[in-house]
N, C-alpha and C positions, 0 to 999 in steps of 0.2 A: 504493499500499500504505500501511497506517496505521504510520507511524514510531514512535509510542511501543510499540506491539505489537511491531515488528520490532525494537526495542531492548531490549525484554525478553526475547526469545526469544534473541537474539544473546549477552546477558549470561549467561543460564541455560547456554548451551551452552559457554561459554568458561569458565564456572565449573566445569564438568564436567571439563575438560582441566588437568591438571598444569602448573604454570610451566614456561616454558622459557627457558633463557639465550641463545637465539638471537633471541628477540624484542626490538627495538629498543625503548628508553624511551617512554613515552606512545604505544604504538602505538594502543592502544584509543581515546584520546582524540583523536587523528588522525582515526581512521575514525568515530568516531561524529560529530565537528565536520562531515566530509564530508558525510555521511547527512543531517545537521540543515541545512546549507547548501544542500542539491539543492533546487530549486522543482519543483513540481508542473508536470507536462506541461499544456499549454494546449490542449484540442483544436480551438479556434476558429481557432488557427494554421493548422492542417492544412485546415481548410476555405478558410481565406483564400489560402493558397498554391495550392490548385486551382483557384479561382476567378479567380485572377489568371493563371494559366495557361491556361485555358479563355477568357479573355477577351482573351490576347494569340493565340490560336489563331482566335477570331472576327474579330478584325482582320486577320490575315493573309488569312482567308477573302474577306472583303470587299474587299481591296485585290487579289486577283486577279481577283475577278468584277467590279469596277470597271475594270480593265485590260482585261478581256476585252470588256466591253461598249464601251469606248471604241475598242479595237481592231477591232472588227468592222466590216465594210464595211456603207454603207446600203442598204437594199433600194430599187431604182430603181421599183420597181411599187408604186403606192398603191391598186391595186384591193382590197385589204383594209384600209382606212383605218377602223377602227370608229367614230372621231369622226363622220366625214361619212356613215357608214349612220345612226348615231344621230340626227344632226341632222335627215337627209331624212326619217326615220321620225317624229320628232316634229313637223315642219313639213308633213307630207303633209296632215293635216286642215284646215291653215289655207290651203294653196294650193287646195284643192277649190272650185269655186263653191255658194254657198250656195242649193240647190234647195228647201229647206222652206219659202221664203216664197211666199206666193199670187200667182198672175198678176195 
């Protein structure tokens, strides 16, 4: 909120009221000093807090998945080994005899 505008509104409302003997000395000056001393909220702080919390959650998920992958028993069957299938496919043309040469 705009502090000078708020100050004008509060002073205008206070001037409409008659003075009261129960109000402590310099009460309005203390209130106005507190309003002026208040800093504006920084919206980047909220983003930073949320991102740090999200980073902590991501680290926790990574640790859990890492532990699961280390504790998972190794599969004894290597019939689905993709690296061997890939290598056999690439070298299949090199293993064939060259029939295109003339006799």
